[in-house]
C-alpha positions in Angstrom: 105.0 115.7 46.8 101.5 115.1 48.0 99.7 111.8 47.4 97.5 113.4 44.8 100.4 114.8 42.9 102.2 111.4 42.8 98.9 109.7 41.8 98.6 112.1 38.8 102.3 111.9 38.0 102.2 108.1 37.8 98.8 107.9 36.2 97.3 105.6 38.8 94.4 105.4 41.1 94.8 104.7 44.8 91.3 103.1 45.1 91.5 100.7 42.1 95.2 100.5 41.2 96.5 99.9 37.7 94.7 97.9 35.0 96.2 94.7 33.6 97.0 96.5 30.3 98.8 99.3 32.1 100.9 96.8 34.0 101.9 95.0 30.8 102.8 98.3 29.2 104.9 99.5 32.2 106.6 96.1 32.5 107.7 96.5 28.9 108.8 100.1 29.5 110.6 99.7 32.9 111.5 96.0 32.9 111.2 93.5 35.7 111.5 94.5 39.3 114.7 92.7 40.0 118.3 93.6 40.8 120.7 93.0 37.9 124.4 93.4 37.5 124.1 95.7 34.5 126.2 93.3 32.5 128.3 92.3 35.5 132.1 92.1 35.5 133.6 89.7 33.0 135.8 87.2 34.9 138.4 87.4 32.1 138.5 91.2 32.6 139.0 90.7 36.3 142.0 88.4 35.7 143.4 90.7 33.1 143.3 93.6 35.5 145.3 91.6 38.1 147.9 90.6 35.5 148.4 94.1 34.0 149.3 95.5 37.4 152.7 97.2 36.9 154.4 95.0 39.5 152.7 91.9 38.1 154.0 92.8 34.6 157.5 93.1 35.9 157.2 89.7 37.6 155.8 88.2 34.3 158.7 89.7 32.4 161.2 88.3 35.0 159.5 84.9 34.7 159.9 84.9 30.9 163.5 85.9 31.2 164.1 83.2 33.8 162.8 80.6 31.4 164.9 82.1 28.6 168.1 81.6 30.6 166.8 78.1 31.6 166.5 79.1 35.3 163.2 77.1 35.6 163.0 77.1 39.4 163.1 80.9 39.5 160.6 81.1 36.6 158.1 78.7 38.3 158.3 80.6 41.6 157.6 83.9 39.8 154.6 82.4 37.9 153.2 81.0 41.2 153.5 84.5 42.7 151.6 86.1 39.8 148.9 83.4 40.0 148.4 83.8 43.7 148.0 87.6 43.3 145.6 87.2 40.4 143.5 84.6 42.1 143.1 86.5 45.3 142.2 89.7 43.4 139.7 87.8 41.3 138.0 86.3 44.3 137.6 89.6 46.0 136.0 91.2 43.0 133.9 88.2 42.4 132.4 88.6 45.8 130.8 91.8 44.6 128.7 89.8 42.2 127.7 87.4 45.0 126.7 90.4 47.1 124.4 91.6 44.4 122.9 88.1 44.1 122.4 88.1 47.9 120.6 91.5 47.7 118.4 90.1 45.0 117.5 87.1 47.1 116.3 89.2 50.0 113.7 91.0 48.0 110.2 89.8 48.6 109.1 86.9 46.4 105.5 88.1 46.3 103.6 91.3 46.9 100.0 92.3 47.6 98.9 94.7 44.9 95.7 96.4 44.0 94.9 95.8 40.3 91.6 96.4 38.5 90.1 97.2 41.9 91.0 93.8 43.4 93.7 92.8 45.8 96.0 90.3 44.2 99.1 88.4 45.3 101.7 88.7 42.5 105.4 88.0 42.0 107.5 90.9 43.1 109.4 90.9 39.8 106.1 91.9 38.1 105.6 95.0 40.2 105.8 98.2 38.2 105.8 102.0 39.0 102.2 103.2 39.8 101.2 99.9 41.5 99.3 100.2 44.8 101.0 97.9 47.4 99.5 96.8 50.7 101.6 95.9 53.7 101.2 93.9 56.9 103.7 92.9 59.7 106.3 90.5 58.4 106.1 91.6 54.8 109.2 92.5 52.8 108.5 95.6 50.8 109.0 94.8 47.1 109.6 98.3 45.7 110.2 101.9 46.8 106.8 103.5 47.4 105.3 106.7 48.7 103.0 105.8 51.6 99.5 107.4 51.5 98.0 105.3 54.3 99.8 104.2 57.4 98.5 102.9 60.8 101.2 102.5 63.5 103.5 101.5 60.6 107.2 100.7 61.3 109.9 99.1 59.1 113.3 97.7 59.8 115.7 99.8 57.6 119.0 98.4 59.0 119.8 97.1 55.5 119.9 100.6 54.0 120.7 103.0 56.8 122.1 100.9 59.6 119.4 102.1 62.0 119.1 99.5 64.7 115.6 100.3 65.7 112.4 100.2 63.7 111.5 103.4 61.9 108.0 104.9 62.4 106.4 105.9 59.1 104.0 108.7 58.4 102.1 109.9 55.3 102.9 113.6 55.7 104.7 115.3 52.8 108.4 116.1 53.3 109.3 119.7 52.2 113.1 119.3 52.3 114.5 118.7 48.8 117.7 117.1 50.1 116.2 115.0 52.9 118.6 112.2 54.0 117.6 108.6 53.3 116.8 107.8 57.0 114.6 110.8 57.5 112.2 110.1 54.6 109.5 108.8 56.9 106.8 108.7 54.2 108.8 106.3 52.0 108.7 102.5 52.2 112.0 101.1 50.8 112.4 98.0 48.8 113.8 95.0 50.7 113.0 96.5 54.1 110.9 94.5 56.5 107.6 95.6 58.0 107.8 95.2 61.8 104.5 96.7 62.9 101.2 98.1 61.6 99.6 98.3 58.2 100.1 100.6 55.2 99.5 101.3 51.6 101.8 103.0 49.1 102.3 104.0 45.5 105.3 102.4 43.8 107.6 105.0 42.2 110.9 103.1 41.8 111.6 99.4 41.0 114.6 97.2 40.3 117.9 99.0 39.9 116.1 102.4 40.3 115.2 101.6 43.9 117.5 102.6 46.8 118.6 99.0 47.3 119.2 98.9 43.6 121.5 101.9 43.8 123.4 100.1 46.5 123.7 97.1 44.2 124.8 99.4 41.3 127.5 100.9 43.5 128.9 97.5 44.4 129.1 96.7 40.7 131.0 99.9 39.8 134.7 99.6 39.3 136.8 101.2 42.0 137.8 104.8 41.4 141.1 105.8 39.8 142.4 107.3 43.0 145.3 105.3 44.3 146.0 104.6 47.9 149.4 105.6 49.4 150.4 101.9 49.5 149.5 101.5 45.8 151.4 104.6 44.9 154.4 103.4 46.9 154.4 100.0 45.2 154.2 101.7 41.8 157.1 103.9 42.7 159.1 100.9 43.9 158.3 99.0 40.7 159.6 101.8 38.6 162.7 102.2 40.8 163.4 98.4 40.6 163.0 98.5 36.8 165.3 101.5 36.6 168.0 99.9 38.8 167.7 96.6 36.8 168.3 98.5 33.5 171.2 100.4 35.1 172.8 97.2 36.4 172.4 95.5 33.0 174.1 98.5 31.3 176.9 98.4 33.9 177.5 94.7 33.2 177.5 95.4 29.4 179.9 98.3 29.9 182.3 96.3 32.0 182.5 93.8 29.1 182.9 96.7 26.6 179.5 95.8 25.2 180.7 92.5 23.9 177.4 90.6 24.6 178.2 87.0 24.8 175.8 84.3 26.0 177.5 84.2 29.4 177.3 88.0 29.8 173.6 88.0 28.8 172.8 85.3 31.3 174.7 87.1 34.1 173.0 90.5 33.3 169.5 88.9 33.2 170.2 87.1 36.5 171.3 90.4 38.1 168.2 92.2 36.8 165.9 89.5 38.2 167.8 89.6 41.6 167.0 93.3 41.9 163.2 92.7 41.7 161.6 92.0 45.1 159.5 89.2 43.8 158.4 88.1 47.3 156.9 91.5 48.2 153.6 91.1 46.3 152.9 87.7 47.7 153.7 88.9 51.2 151.4 91.9 50.9 148.7 89.6 49.4 148.9 87.1 52.3 148.9 89.9 54.9 145.9 91.5 53.4 144.2 88.2 53.0 144.6 87.6 56.7 143.0 91.0 57.3 140.1 90.0 55.1 139.7 86.8 57.0 139.6 88.7 60.3 137.1 91.2 59.0 134.9 88.4 57.7 134.8 86.9 61.2 133.3 90.3 62.3 130.7 90.0 59.5 132.3 92.6 57.3 132.8 91.9 53.6 135.9 93.4 52.0 135.6 93.8 48.3 139.0 95.3 47.5 142.2 94.3 49.3 143.5 97.9 49.0 140.5 99.1 51.1 142.2 97.5 54.1 144.9 100.2 53.9 142.2 102.9 53.9 140.5 101.2 56.8 143.7 101.3 58.7 143.9 105.0 58.2 140.6 105.7 60.0 140.9 108.6 62.5 137.3 109.0 63.7 134.3 106.7 64.2 130.9 108.2 64.6 128.5 105.6 66.1 124.8 105.6 66.9 124.0 105.2 70.6 120.8 103.3 70.9 121.1 99.7 69.8 124.8 100.1 68.8 126.6 101.3 71.9 123.7 100.3 74.2 121.5 97.2 74.3 118.2 98.9 73.4 116.6 97.0 76.3 115.2 100.0 78.1 113.6 100.1 81.6 111.9 103.0 83.3 113.6 103.5 86.7 112.7 107.1 87.7 109.9 109.6 87.5 109.3 113.1 88.8 106.1 115.0 89.4 106.2 118.7 90.1 104.0 118.7 93.2 105.2 115.4 94.6 108.9 114.9 93.9 110.9 111.9 92.8 109.8 108.2 92.6 111.9 105.2 91.9 110.5 102.2 90.1 111.8 98.7 90.9 112.0 95.7 88.6 114.0 95.1 85.5 113.0 93.5 82.2 109.6 93.2 80.6 107.8 91.6 83.5 105.2 94.1 84.9 106.2 93.5 88.5 107.9 96.1 90.7 107.4 98.4 93.6 107.2 102.2 93.5 109.2 104.1 96.1 109.2 107.7 97.0 112.8 108.9 96.9 113.8 110.9 99.9 117.5 110.2 99.9 119.7 109.4 96.9 123.2 108.2 97.8 124.3 107.0 94.3 124.2 108.5 90.8 124.7 105.1 89.2 121.5 104.1 87.4 122.4 100.4 87.9 121.9 101.0 91.6 118.4 102.4 91.2 117.0 99.1 92.3 118.7 99.1 95.6 116.6 99.7 98.7 119.1 102.1 100.3 118.1 104.7 97.8 114.4 104.7 98.6 112.8 105.1 101.9 109.1 104.8 101.4 107.1 102.3 99.3 103.9 103.6 97.7 101.0 101.2 97.4 98.6 101.3 94.4 95.8 103.0 96.4 98.1 105.8 97.5 98.8 107.1 94.0 97.6 110.7 93.4 95.4 111.7 90.5 98.5 113.3 88.8 100.5 110.0 89.1 97.5 108.0 87.7 97.2 110.4 84.8 100.9 110.2 84.1 100.6 106.4 84.1 97.6 106.6 81.7 99.6 108.9 79.4 102.5 106.4 79.4 100.1 103.6 78.5 97.7 105.3 76.0 100.2 107.6 74.2 102.0 104.4 73.2 101.9 102.0 70.3 103.8 99.1 72.0 102.5 96.0 73.7 103.9 93.6 76.3 102.8 90.0 76.2 103.6 86.8 78.1 104.7 83.7 76.2 102.1 80.9 76.8 104.8 78.2 76.8 107.8 79.7 78.7 105.9 82.2 80.7 108.4 84.9 79.8 107.3 88.4 79.1 108.4 90.2 75.9 107.7 93.5 74.2 106.5 94.4 70.7 107.3 97.8 69.4 109.7 100.6 70.1 112.0 100.0 73.1 111.3 103.4 74.7 107.6 102.8 74.4 107.9 99.3 75.8 109.6 100.7 78.9 106.7 103.1 79.3 104.2 100.4 78.8 105.9 98.1 81.4 105.8 101.0 83.9 102.1 101.6 83.3 101.4 97.9 83.8 103.4 97.8 87.0 101.2 100.5 88.6 98.0 99.0 87.4 97.2 101.2 84.4 98.4 99.2 81.4 97.0 99.8 78.0 95.3 96.4 77.7 93.5 97.0 81.0 92.4 100.5 80.1 91.1 99.5 76.6 89.2 96.4 77.7 87.4 97.1 80.9 83.9 98.7 81.1 85.0 102.3 80.8 87.3 101.4 78.0 89.4 104.1 76.3 89.5 104.1 72.5 92.1 105.8 70.4 90.6 108.2 67.8 93.5 110.1 66.5 97.3 109.9 66.6 100.0 112.5 65.7 103.2 110.5 65.4 106.6 111.4 66.8 109.1 112.7 64.3 112.6 114.3 64.5 111.1 117.7 63.9 108.4 118.1 66.5 110.0 115.6 68.9 106.7 114.7 70.5 103.7 112.3 70.0 100.1 113.0 70.8 97.0 110.8 70.8 93.3 111.7 71.3 91.5 109.0 73.2 87.8 108.7 74.1 86.3 107.3 77.2 83.0 105.3 77.2 81.2 108.4 78.6 82.2 110.4 75.5 84.9 112.5 77.2 87.9 113.1 74.9 91.4 113.4 76.4 94.6 114.3 74.6 97.8 112.7 76.0 101.3 113.8 74.9 104.8 112.5 75.4 108.2 113.7 74.0 111.3 115.8 74.6 110.8 117.9 77.7 111.5 121.2 75.9 108.9 120.4 73.2 106.3 119.1 75.7 106.6 122.1 78.0 106.1 124.6 75.2 102.6 123.1 74.7 101.7 123.4 78.3 99.7 126.1 80.1 99.0 124.4 83.4 100.6 122.1 86.0 99.7 120.8 89.4 101.1 122.8 92.2 100.1 122.5 95.9 97.4 119.9 94.8 95.8 122.4 92.5 95.9 122.9 88.7 97.8 126.1 88.3 98.1 128.4 85.3 101.8 128.8 84.4 103.8 130.3 81.5 105.9 127.7 79.6 109.1 129.6 80.4 108.3 129.6 84.1 107.4 125.9 84.0 110.7 125.0 82.2 112.6 126.9 85.0 111.0 124.6 87.5 111.4 121.4 85.4 115.0 122.0 84.1 116.9 121.2 87.3 115.1 117.9 87.7 115.6 117.2 83.9 119.3 117.8 84.2 119.5 115.7 87.4 117.8 112.7 85.8 119.7 113.0 82.6 123.0 113.3 84.3 122.4 109.8 85.6 122.5 108.5 82.0 118.7 108.2 81.8 116.7 109.1 78.7 114.2 111.7 79.8 110.6 111.8 78.5 108.0 114.3 79.6 104.2 113.7 79.6 101.2 116.0 79.7 97.4 115.9 79.0 94.3 117.9 78.6 90.6 117.3 78.6 89.0 118.3 75.2 85.8 120.3 75.5 82.6 119.1 73.9 82.3 120.5 70.4 85.9 121.6 70.3 86.8 119.0 67.6 84.5 118.8 64.7 84.5 116.5 61.7 86.3 113.2 61.4 89.6 112.5 63.2 91.4 112.7 59.8 90.6 116.4 59.5 91.8 117.4 63.0 94.9 119.6 63.1 97.8 118.9 65.4 98.0 122.6 66.4 94.4 122.6 67.6 95.1 119.7 70.0 98.6 120.3 71.2 97.9 123.5 73.2 96.9 124.5 76.8 98.1 121.1 78.1 98.6 120.2 81.8 102.2 119.1 82.6 102.3 115.9 84.5 106.0 115.1 85.0 109.0 113.4 83.5 110.3 109.9 83.5 113.9 108.5 83.3 114.6 105.5 81.2 117.8 103.5 81.5 119.3 101.8 78.4 122.3 99.8 79.6 125.4 99.9 77.5 126.5 96.7 75.7 129.2 94.8 77.7 131.7 95.1 74.8 131.2 98.8 74.2 133.7 100.1 76.8 136.3 97.6 75.7 135.8 98.5 72.0 136.1 102.2 72.7 139.3 101.6 74.7 140.8 99.6 71.8 140.0 102.4 69.4 141.6 105.0 71.6 144.7 102.8 71.9 144.8 102.7 68.1 144.6 106.4 67.9 141.0 106.5 66.7 138.6 109.1 68.1 135.1 107.6 68.9 132.1 110.0 68.8 128.6 109.1 69.8 125.6 110.3 67.8 122.3 110.6 69.7 119.2 112.8 70.0 119.1 112.4 73.8 119.5 115.3 76.3 123.1 116.4 76.4 123.4 115.4 80.1 122.2 111.9 79.2 124.6 111.7 76.3 127.5 112.8 78.6 126.6 110.2 81.2 126.4 107.3 78.8 129.6 108.5 77.0 131.4 108.6 80.3 130.1 105.2 81.3 131.5 103.6 78.1 134.8 105.5 78.1 134.2 108.1 75.4 134.5 110.9 77.9 137.2 110.2 80.6 136.1 110.2 84.2 137.1 113.4 86.0 
């Protein structure tokens, strides 16, 4: 839905917000914006469920019979076993309540809202649907909201989706009706943290109706009636033991011609109790408790002991690549320009220091060796860069929302923003064309318009303006998507008209070569915008009018080193019979190289 449609649906105003009376009415209608347990789980009911387990009932019956025949030791042991099982089960289910409380605690204690035309700081529990929320870096979003204004806005959604990297948000409507949670880029989710930028949004879901509320509700739901194989086996064993006990009692009575004396009764009861494997439940409980303890050391909360059996039946693991299998500490190590060839960029980390070398001989395909002098034969000084190389560096710096800064105390450099963009920004600074330099000197560049990257278009474009009034569009993104917007490239030191298909035939071999080294490939292009071509305010400009007839500059290779523990973890999974699959949007050659490096694909 568009912003106007949501504004009408929720009877609000994006300029003035709700009135005080509207807030009170909606607070009465929708209730406070907080996570509740919907009545929770009664502790007595939890204990009751543990005791009425079929095996537990048999043990209780056996304990009663033991006391009847005055076998107190046996009876006490059986009671202790029942208590241990009940207590462990109770504690596991009780943790679900604690988890909901933890979810409630992470919600923002206060929110900035627009009410009666004034910006106010109010308790998050008093936020209602239709409110206009304002966000800045560091804020915890207090309710699910539809964004209608966003400037370089990113949020950390690891709580909900598990995505390790910040998610760039937009205000564009999403046409898919069943869009996955992680792809709803125009939604700010309750309890997620703002990592960059500013935004405004219309609240449409609060409390238990928010996405984090739905997670809390799921945690409060009783487990489904479907039994695991272990539970079914224990149930069958319980019935079998009960059946054998009854049969043995009948046999004892039959041998005594059904003359049931006190001695015969005691003997038959003792025999029936002996048939029951009373130690089995406590052994299973202790084994599973040890499993729960091991899982907790790995920061995993197990709500139901039986879920450990399901976990032990896993056959496939599908893992995200960036930030999960890799470190998300990216560094640009290669670039290729059609008319000039390959370049290697020295220096690791965020410090903007490193030489640029023209690659004339490559004796290793290991990206970790890209910093070795044997690979490069000619160092390029700053005054030797061609116009195309300079434009590529400017594109890397200006079509970029990240920053690199130096800590005033420690002197260490650090990056703010998306890891891929940070790598591009570090490269631009290494060659003397960093964003800070370009936007602060006399002929400063100013950003007028930005078309954000998303999973559909797979490219990002900015329109920047020089101090002399000249507008330039810079684009970066997946090579296939960048090339299709290009009409020119530099060949033999001249800007040459070229069809996108022909250009891709030239670029593809170099794309595959760089990607096969396990590098993430980003292509860059630009074009000068003619005077009078863009009319009106930047908000009215169309992406299609700008992303056309671009001049292809080249591609860069960014290395994201795998986590040290990734290869060992993959090997352990394979030894356990678990297939590991890597999920990534990178070029297939890049994905194969990383997968081979961490052991998902065996070396040939």
